[in-house]
C-alpha positions in Angstrom: 0.0 0.0 0.0 1.2 3.5 -0.9 0.0 6.9 0.3 0.3 10.2 -1.7 0.1 13.3 0.5 -3.3 14.8 0.5 -5.2 17.4 2.6 -8.4 15.3 2.3 -9.6 12.4 4.4 -9.1 13.8 8.0 -11.7 12.8 10.7 -12.6 14.9 13.7 -11.7 12.8 16.7 -12.3 15.3 19.4 -12.3 19.1 19.8 -9.1 20.3 18.1 -8.0 16.9 17.0 -8.0 15.5 13.5 -6.7 12.1 12.3 -6.4 10.1 9.2 -4.9 6.7 8.5 -2.1 7.0 6.0 -1.4 3.3 5.3 -2.0 0.0 7.0 -1.1 -3.6 6.5 -1.8 -6.9 8.3 0.1 -6.0 11.5 0.5 -2.2 11.6 -1.3 1.0 10.8 0.2 4.4 10.5 -1.8 7.6 11.2 -1.3 11.3 11.1 -2.8 13.4 13.9 -3.2 17.2 13.8 -3.8 18.8 17.1 -4.7 22.5 17.7 -3.0 24.3 20.5 -4.7 23.4 23.8 -6.3 20.2 22.5 -6.4 17.5 25.1 -6.3 13.7 24.7 -7.8 12.4 27.9 -6.2 9.6 29.9 -6.9 6.3 28.2 -5.3 3.0 27.3 -5.6 0.5 24.4 -4.0 -2.9 23.6 -2.0 -1.5 20.7 1.7 -0.7 21.0 2.1 2.9 19.9 5.2 4.4 18.2 5.2 8.0 17.3 7.3 10.8 15.6 6.8 14.5 16.2 6.6 16.3 12.9 6.0 19.8 14.3 4.7 21.5 17.5 4.9 20.4 21.1 2.9 17.7 22.7 3.0 17.1 26.5 2.6 13.4 27.3 1.7 12.1 30.8 2.3 8.4 31.0 1.5 7.1 34.4 2.9 10.3 36.0 6.0 10.5 33.8 5.8 13.8 31.8 7.5 14.2 28.5 7.4 17.3 26.2 7.8 15.9 22.6 9.1 18.4 20.1 9.9 18.3 16.4 12.2 15.3 15.7 11.4 13.5 19.0 9.9 10.0 19.1 8.3 7.6 21.6 7.0 4.1 22.1 4.2 3.2 24.5 3.4 -0.4 25.4 -0.1 -1.6 24.9 -2.3 -1.3 28.0 -0.3 1.6 29.4 -2.5 4.6 30.5 -1.5 7.9 28.9 -2.8 11.4 28.1 -1.5 14.3 26.1 -2.0 18.1 25.7 -1.0 20.1 22.6 1.1 23.1 23.8 1.3 24.4 20.2 -0.4 23.5 17.0 1.0 20.0 16.5 1.4 17.3 13.8 2.3 13.7 14.8 2.7 10.5 12.9 2.0 7.3 14.9 2.2 3.6 14.1 0.0 1.1 16.0 0.4 -2.6 16.3 -1.8 -4.5 15.9 -3.8 -2.5 13.4 -6.3 0.0 14.9 -9.3 -1.3 13.2 -11.5 1.7 14.4 -9.1 4.1 12.6 -9.3 2.4 9.2 -11.0 4.5 6.4 
């Protein structure tokens, strides 16, 4: 599967948060998230391992009390089942890979 950059296909996930799945296969899915400054991802967990790369902006993660401010060029990996939340401190663009595939994120 290949993906050609496009401004179409984003879904509103929550106030100030847009997402679209870029590509997916049998075992992984890759998504782009656009978060407006001040947008909050409430504390949650899921069975998917989550690996991310910060394209632009600043996103403050709270992973079980450990706080990390991700900036352009930073990356992370969160084990499945680990509670986490995040707040966009600036307008932010993130690319994340999930394993297994996040079925609910597929187009």
